[in-house]
C-alpha angles and dihedrals in degrees: 000000000000128000116287117230129206113199116206136191116201124220119185110236136163129232085264087074089068092050090054089063086074093059112096111247095009115137113241126204117225118244138201112237140175126214136175134227102213108191127196128223090257095055101262126129128226117244121181134200124227116238120251095255096056128096089257104040115193094003117146115220145137119280109271145089149205118313114249118226115256119258118257109293095011125114125233095221134147092279093052092047092050088049091055090049090051090050091051092050091052096044096045105036105013095243114139115205130157115248089238089062092060118087122205100240109171141353117219136190111219144176117324090018092289119160120221128198109203118201127197114226127205115275115266135183118259092244091059091051093049092047091048093048092050092046092050091051092047091049090053092049091048088056090051093254129123111237115257089224125049105183144017135201135183115226131190100190142013089256090067090060092065090067093059115101113231138035124309129221107257092243097050101085096044091049093049089045092052094046094047094045093239096132 
């Protein structure tokens, strides 16, 4: 089987574009995003909640974000995508991991035709995840910014997601189900 290719066309948009997705009847552009399954030593997975001021307030999801277009002359290849996933993990939850330590695990197609590249991170103890999350939030506040995420939980199965107040990213349950072996 040969290499599979995903062809992309970039359109410059602002964060306001994501807020427009919440307006009934508004057309939404698809995006390419990366997210990370961050497992714990006891088999749970990290889920994070978006802060109230974001375009998806209260939404539970995996750490991650939209892929940024490559700079002039640079390629958007597997290495660059893993690098963007590593950057998101560090910025959002304070967990530093080398891009080479992330493994592309699954590709999903989500709401608005978006494509998600989900990476599997090395297993870490719960204490390290909680300390990283707290440190990332404190670093944002020290810079005069409100943290993008306001809560984190560790879940073992899709059933545990139903107890979380607020909406869930459409990919969250299938990813947790696949990781936990419940489906």
